[in-house]
TORKOL-4160 file (C-alpha; in steps of 0.2 Angstrom, whole numbers, padded with zeros to 4 digits, m for minus):
261
<pt num="1" X="m0094" Y="m0051" Z="0100"/>
<pt num="2" X="m0082" Y="m0037" Z="0094"/>
<pt num="3" X="m0085" Y="m0020" Z="0102"/>
<pt num="4" X="m0090" Y="m0008" Z="0088"/>
<pt num="5" X="m0078" Y="0006" Z="0095"/>
<pt num="6" X="m0063" Y="m0005" Z="0091"/>
<pt num="7" X="m0066" Y="m0003" Z="0072"/>
<pt num="8" X="m0064" Y="0016" Z="0072"/>
<pt num="9" X="m0049" Y="0015" Z="0084"/>
<pt num="10" X="m0041" Y="0003" Z="0072"/>
<pt num="11" X="m0045" Y="0015" Z="0058"/>
<pt num="12" X="m0038" Y="0029" Z="0067"/>
<pt num="13" X="m0021" Y="0021" Z="0071"/>
<pt num="14" X="m0019" Y="0015" Z="0053"/>
<pt num="15" X="m0025" Y="0031" Z="0046"/>
<pt num="16" X="m0011" Y="0040" Z="0056"/>
<pt num="17" X="0002" Y="0029" Z="0050"/>
<pt num="18" X="m0004" Y="0031" Z="0032"/>
<pt num="19" X="m0003" Y="0050" Z="0033"/>
<pt num="20" X="0014" Y="0050" Z="0041"/>
<pt num="21" X="0023" Y="0036" Z="0032"/>
<pt num="22" X="0013" Y="0032" Z="0016"/>
<pt num="23" X="0013" Y="0014" Z="0022"/>
<pt num="24" X="0000" Y="0004" Z="0031"/>
<pt num="25" X="m0016" Y="0005" Z="0022"/>
<pt num="26" X="m0016" Y="m0013" Z="0017"/>
<pt num="27" X="m0001" Y="m0020" Z="0026"/>
<pt num="28" X="m0008" Y="m0015" Z="0043"/>
<pt num="29" X="m0027" Y="m0016" Z="0040"/>
<pt num="30" X="m0027" Y="m0033" Z="0032"/>
<pt num="31" X="m0019" Y="m0043" Z="0047"/>
<pt num="32" X="m0030" Y="m0033" Z="0059"/>
<pt num="33" X="m0045" Y="m0038" Z="0050"/>
<pt num="34" X="m0039" Y="m0056" Z="0048"/>
<pt num="35" X="m0032" Y="m0059" Z="0066"/>
<pt num="36" X="m0041" Y="m0047" Z="0077"/>
<pt num="37" X="m0058" Y="m0047" Z="0069"/>
<pt num="38" X="m0058" Y="m0065" Z="0061"/>
<pt num="39" X="m0064" Y="m0060" Z="0044"/>
<pt num="40" X="m0063" Y="m0071" Z="0029"/>
<pt num="41" X="m0049" Y="m0067" Z="0016"/>
<pt num="42" X="m0060" Y="m0061" Z="0002"/>
<pt num="43" X="m0070" Y="m0049" Z="0013"/>
<pt num="44" X="m0054" Y="m0043" Z="0020"/>
<pt num="45" X="m0046" Y="m0039" Z="0003"/>
<pt num="46" X="m0062" Y="m0031" Z="m0004"/>
<pt num="47" X="m0065" Y="m0020" Z="0012"/>
<pt num="48" X="m0047" Y="m0016" Z="0014"/>
<pt num="49" X="m0045" Y="m0010" Z="m0004"/>
<pt num="50" X="m0059" Y="0003" Z="m0002"/>
<pt num="51" X="m0053" Y="0008" Z="0015"/>
<pt num="52" X="m0035" Y="0011" Z="0008"/>
<pt num="53" X="m0043" Y="0021" Z="m0006"/>
<pt num="54" X="m0053" Y="0033" Z="0004"/>
<pt num="55" X="m0040" Y="0035" Z="0018"/>
<pt num="56" X="m0026" Y="0039" Z="0006"/>
<pt num="57" X="m0038" Y="0051" Z="m0003"/>
<pt num="58" X="m0039" Y="0061" Z="0013"/>
<pt num="59" X="m0021" Y="0066" Z="0012"/>
<pt num="60" X="m0018" Y="0069" Z="m0006"/>
<pt num="61" X="m0024" Y="0087" Z="m0006"/>
<pt num="62" X="m0010" Y="0091" Z="0006"/>
<pt num="63" X="0003" Y="0082" Z="m0005"/>
<pt num="64" X="m0003" Y="0091" Z="m0020"/>
<pt num="65" X="m0003" Y="0108" Z="m0011"/>
<pt num="66" X="0015" Y="0106" Z="m0006"/>
<pt num="67" X="0020" Y="0100" Z="m0023"/>
<pt num="68" X="0027" Y="0084" Z="m0017"/>
<pt num="69" X="0019" Y="0072" Z="m0030"/>
<pt num="70" X="0031" Y="0067" Z="m0045"/>
<pt num="71" X="0017" Y="0065" Z="m0058"/>
<pt num="72" X="0029" Y="0058" Z="m0072"/>
<pt num="73" X="0034" Y="0043" Z="m0060"/>
<pt num="74" X="0016" Y="0041" Z="m0055"/>
<pt num="75" X="0010" Y="0040" Z="m0073"/>
<pt num="76" X="0023" Y="0028" Z="m0078"/>
<pt num="77" X="0018" Y="0016" Z="m0063"/>
<pt num="78" X="m0001" Y="0018" Z="m0068"/>
<pt num="79" X="0003" Y="0013" Z="m0086"/>
<pt num="80" X="0008" Y="m0004" Z="m0079"/>
<pt num="81" X="m0003" Y="m0006" Z="m0063"/>
<pt num="82" X="m0020" Y="m0001" Z="m0070"/>
<pt num="83" X="m0020" Y="m0014" Z="m0084"/>
<pt num="84" X="m0013" Y="m0027" Z="m0072"/>
<pt num="85" X="m0027" Y="m0023" Z="m0060"/>
<pt num="86" X="m0040" Y="m0024" Z="m0073"/>
<pt num="87" X="m0033" Y="m0041" Z="m0079"/>
<pt num="88" X="m0033" Y="m0048" Z="m0062"/>
<pt num="89" X="m0051" Y="m0042" Z="m0059"/>
<pt num="90" X="m0057" Y="m0051" Z="m0075"/>
<pt num="91" X="m0049" Y="m0067" Z="m0068"/>
<pt num="92" X="m0058" Y="m0065" Z="m0051"/>
<pt num="93" X="m0074" Y="m0062" Z="m0060"/>
<pt num="94" X="m0072" Y="m0078" Z="m0070"/>
<pt num="95" X="m0067" Y="m0088" Z="m0055"/>
<pt num="96" X="m0049" Y="m0091" Z="m0060"/>
<pt num="97" X="m0042" Y="m0083" Z="m0045"/>
<pt num="98" X="m0048" Y="m0093" Z="m0029"/>
<pt num="99" X="m0047" Y="m0079" Z="m0016"/>
<pt num="100" X="m0057" Y="m0088" Z="m0003"/>
<pt num="101" X="m0045" Y="m0102" Z="0001"/>
<pt num="102" X="m0031" Y="m0102" Z="0014"/>
<pt num="103" X="m0017" Y="m0098" Z="0002"/>
<pt num="104" X="m0023" Y="m0080" Z="0001"/>
<pt num="105" X="m0020" Y="m0078" Z="0019"/>
<pt num="106" X="m0003" Y="m0085" Z="0018"/>
<pt num="107" X="0001" Y="m0074" Z="0003"/>
<pt num="108" X="m0004" Y="m0059" Z="0013"/>
<pt num="109" X="0008" Y="m0065" Z="0027"/>
<pt num="110" X="0022" Y="m0067" Z="0015"/>
<pt num="111" X="0019" Y="m0050" Z="0007"/>
<pt num="112" X="0018" Y="m0042" Z="0024"/>
<pt num="113" X="0035" Y="m0050" Z="0029"/>
<pt num="114" X="0043" Y="m0044" Z="0013"/>
<pt num="115" X="0036" Y="m0027" Z="0016"/>
<pt num="116" X="0043" Y="m0026" Z="0033"/>
<pt num="117" X="0061" Y="m0032" Z="0027"/>
<pt num="118" X="0061" Y="m0020" Z="0013"/>
<pt num="119" X="0057" Y="m0005" Z="0024"/>
<pt num="120" X="0072" Y="m0009" Z="0034"/>
<pt num="121" X="0084" Y="m0011" Z="0019"/>
<pt num="122" X="0076" Y="0002" Z="0008"/>
<pt num="123" X="0088" Y="0016" Z="0012"/>
<pt num="124" X="0103" Y="0004" Z="0008"/>
<pt num="125" X="0094" Y="m0001" Z="m0008"/>
<pt num="126" X="0093" Y="0018" Z="m0013"/>
<pt num="127" X="0112" Y="0021" Z="m0009"/>
<pt num="128" X="0117" Y="0006" Z="m0020"/>
<pt num="129" X="0106" Y="0012" Z="m0035"/>
<pt num="130" X="0111" Y="0030" Z="m0033"/>
<pt num="131" X="0129" Y="0024" Z="m0036"/>
<pt num="132" X="0123" Y="0014" Z="m0052"/>
<pt num="133" X="0114" Y="0030" Z="m0057"/>
<pt num="134" X="0129" Y="0041" Z="m0056"/>
<pt num="135" X="0141" Y="0028" Z="m0064"/>
<pt num="136" X="0130" Y="0024" Z="m0079"/>
<pt num="137" X="0117" Y="0039" Z="m0081"/>
<pt num="138" X="0112" Y="0036" Z="m0099"/>
<pt num="139" X="0110" Y="0017" Z="m0097"/>
<pt num="140" X="0101" Y="0019" Z="m0081"/>
<pt num="141" X="0089" Y="0033" Z="m0087"/>
<pt num="142" X="0085" Y="0022" Z="m0103"/>
<pt num="143" X="0079" Y="0008" Z="m0092"/>
<pt num="144" X="0069" Y="0018" Z="m0080"/>
<pt num="145" X="0052" Y="0019" Z="m0090"/>
<pt num="146" X="0052" Y="0000" Z="m0094"/>
<pt num="147" X="0056" Y="m0005" Z="m0077"/>
<pt num="148" X="0044" Y="0007" Z="m0069"/>
<pt num="149" X="0030" Y="0000" Z="m0079"/>
<pt num="150" X="0035" Y="m0018" Z="m0074"/>
<pt num="151" X="0035" Y="m0012" Z="m0056"/>
<pt num="152" X="0017" Y="m0006" Z="m0059"/>
<pt num="153" X="0012" Y="m0022" Z="m0066"/>
<pt num="154" X="0019" Y="m0031" Z="m0051"/>
<pt num="155" X="0011" Y="m0019" Z="m0038"/>
<pt num="156" X="m0006" Y="m0019" Z="m0047"/>
<pt num="157" X="m0007" Y="m0038" Z="m0047"/>
<pt num="158" X="m0002" Y="m0040" Z="m0029"/>
<pt num="159" X="m0013" Y="m0026" Z="m0023"/>
<pt num="160" X="m0029" Y="m0032" Z="m0032"/>
<pt num="161" X="m0026" Y="m0050" Z="m0026"/>
<pt num="162" X="m0021" Y="m0046" Z="m0008"/>
<pt num="163" X="m0024" Y="m0027" Z="m0005"/>
<pt num="164" X="m0005" Y="m0026" Z="0000"/>
<pt num="165" X="0010" Y="m0020" Z="m0009"/>
<pt num="166" X="0007" Y="m0002" Z="m0015"/>
<pt num="167" X="0015" Y="0006" Z="0001"/>
<pt num="168" X="0030" Y="m0003" Z="0007"/>
<pt num="169" X="0035" Y="m0012" Z="m0009"/>
<pt num="170" X="0030" Y="0003" Z="m0020"/>
<pt num="171" X="0042" Y="0013" Z="m0009"/>
<pt num="172" X="0056" Y="0001" Z="m0012"/>
<pt num="173" X="0054" Y="0001" Z="m0031"/>
<pt num="174" X="0054" Y="0020" Z="m0032"/>
<pt num="175" X="0070" Y="0021" Z="m0021"/>
<pt num="176" X="0078" Y="0009" Z="m0033"/>
<pt num="177" X="0072" Y="0016" Z="m0049"/>
<pt num="178" X="0073" Y="0034" Z="m0045"/>
<pt num="179" X="0087" Y="0035" Z="m0031"/>
<pt num="180" X="0091" Y="0053" Z="m0034"/>
<pt num="181" X="0074" Y="0060" Z="m0035"/>
<pt num="182" X="0065" Y="0051" Z="m0021"/>
<pt num="183" X="0068" Y="0061" Z="m0005"/>
<pt num="184" X="0057" Y="0055" Z="0009"/>
<pt num="185" X="0042" Y="0066" Z="0008"/>
<pt num="186" X="0041" Y="0066" Z="m0011"/>
<pt num="187" X="0042" Y="0047" Z="m0010"/>
<pt num="188" X="0027" Y="0046" Z="0002"/>
<pt num="189" X="0017" Y="0058" Z="m0009"/>
<pt num="190" X="0021" Y="0049" Z="m0025"/>
<pt num="191" X="0019" Y="0031" Z="m0018"/>
<pt num="192" X="0002" Y="0037" Z="m0010"/>
<pt num="193" X="m0005" Y="0045" Z="m0026"/>
<pt num="194" X="0000" Y="0029" Z="m0036"/>
<pt num="195" X="m0010" Y="0018" Z="m0025"/>
<pt num="196" X="m0027" Y="0027" Z="m0026"/>
<pt num="197" X="m0033" Y="0022" Z="m0043"/>
<pt num="198" X="m0027" Y="0004" Z="m0042"/>
<pt num="199" X="m0035" Y="0001" Z="m0025"/>
<pt num="200" X="m0051" Y="0011" Z="m0031"/>
<pt num="201" X="m0053" Y="0000" Z="m0046"/>
<pt num="202" X="m0051" Y="m0016" Z="m0036"/>
<pt num="203" X="m0062" Y="m0010" Z="m0022"/>
<pt num="204" X="m0076" Y="m0004" Z="m0032"/>
<pt num="205" X="m0076" Y="m0020" Z="m0042"/>
<pt num="206" X="m0076" Y="m0031" Z="m0027"/>
<pt num="207" X="m0090" Y="m0020" Z="m0020"/>
<pt num="208" X="m0101" Y="m0023" Z="m0035"/>
<pt num="209" X="m0098" Y="m0041" Z="m0034"/>
<pt num="210" X="m0105" Y="m0041" Z="m0016"/>
<pt num="211" X="m0089" Y="m0045" Z="m0007"/>
<pt num="212" X="m0086" Y="m0029" Z="0003"/>
<pt num="213" X="m0092" Y="m0028" Z="0022"/>
<pt num="214" X="m0099" Y="m0010" Z="0020"/>
<pt num="215" X="m0104" Y="m0008" Z="0039"/>
<pt num="216" X="m0086" Y="m0012" Z="0044"/>
<pt num="217" X="m0079" Y="m0001" Z="0031"/>
<pt num="218" X="m0089" Y="0014" Z="0037"/>
<pt num="219" X="m0084" Y="0011" Z="0055"/>
<pt num="220" X="m0065" Y="0010" Z="0050"/>
<pt num="221" X="m0066" Y="0026" Z="0040"/>
<pt num="222" X="m0074" Y="0035" Z="0055"/>
<pt num="223" X="m0057" Y="0034" Z="0063"/>
<pt num="224" X="m0045" Y="0033" Z="0048"/>
<pt num="225" X="m0050" Y="0049" Z="0038"/>
<pt num="226" X="m0046" Y="0061" Z="0053"/>
<pt num="227" X="m0031" Y="0050" Z="0057"/>
<pt num="228" X="m0024" Y="0052" Z="0039"/>
<pt num="229" X="m0027" Y="0070" Z="0039"/>
<pt num="230" X="m0018" Y="0073" Z="0055"/>
<pt num="231" X="m0004" Y="0061" Z="0050"/>
<pt num="232" X="m0002" Y="0071" Z="0034"/>
<pt num="233" X="m0001" Y="0087" Z="0044"/>
<pt num="234" X="0012" Y="0081" Z="0056"/>
<pt num="235" X="0023" Y="0071" Z="0044"/>
<pt num="236" X="0035" Y="0086" Z="0043"/>
<pt num="237" X="0038" Y="0086" Z="0061"/>
<pt num="238" X="0041" Y="0067" Z="0064"/>
<pt num="239" X="0056" Y="0056" Z="0060"/>
<pt num="240" X="0048" Y="0046" Z="0046"/>
<pt num="241" X="0063" Y="0034" Z="0045"/>
<pt num="242" X="0062" Y="0029" Z="0063"/>
<pt num="243" X="0043" Y="0026" Z="0062"/>
<pt num="244" X="0046" Y="0015" Z="0047"/>
<pt num="245" X="0058" Y="0004" Z="0057"/>
<pt num="246" X="0045" Y="0003" Z="0071"/>
<pt num="247" X="0032" Y="m0001" Z="0058"/>
<pt num="248" X="0043" Y="m0015" Z="0051"/>
<pt num="249" X="0044" Y="m0024" Z="0068"/>
<pt num="250" X="0025" Y="m0023" Z="0069"/>
<pt num="251" X="0022" Y="m0030" Z="0052"/>
<pt num="252" X="0035" Y="m0044" Z="0055"/>
<pt num="253" X="0025" Y="m0050" Z="0069"/>
<pt num="254" X="0009" Y="m0049" Z="0060"/>
<pt num="255" X="0016" Y="m0058" Z="0045"/>
<pt num="256" X="0023" Y="m0072" Z="0055"/>
<pt num="257" X="0006" Y="m0074" Z="0064"/>
<pt num="258" X="m0003" Y="m0075" Z="0047"/>
<pt num="259" X="0009" Y="m0089" Z="0041"/>
<pt num="260" X="0005" Y="m0099" Z="0057"/>
<pt num="261" X="m0014" Y="m0099" Z="0054"/>
């Protein structure tokens, strides 16, 4: 029997990390629900999507107030991610995506490991692409819109199937595609705002299909909403890069454990 207070505690921890780093809504909560609370994969995806949506909504007002959101980039991502999300949802509704079998757990594990690795090397990726941006500015800029939409397609598909990808993987895509524009706090804000409609579409659709564990979601949000708000307020005072390294270690362990199940 799981103690009820553990759900708000888990929500608080994940909410803080989301507010501070923009990462963790899916990548942290999914393995917690799978490993610690022993929930089935489809319920985890459905519940995690709404959890991530509401938690990230709690910090967007602060991002908008501080003019940290790059709306042009977010719009380009949405033009790929939202159609991809809707397509995957149609496949799920038609039974063409079997999200109740073991492979979904393993896919979540793989994505968590990829997210962890990408967080460690994301700064190096940004440096490499910054050099390419400076050396071939016209060519680089001409490719940005197309590749941003393609990144959106990838993120939308992965998030809708697994609830993971919008945070850590999204950050890597943005650092590579917009290496000169993506300073840390703007990156967090833009990455966060992009994830909201994608996870909302998936979360609401799964809710209507009856896959969401609503009581668990409510308990998680009791902790995550104040945690996210607090994290958004203190993000300016904390070493975000150092926290991302610590988070990558935690995610690596969680991803490896999921691959062993």
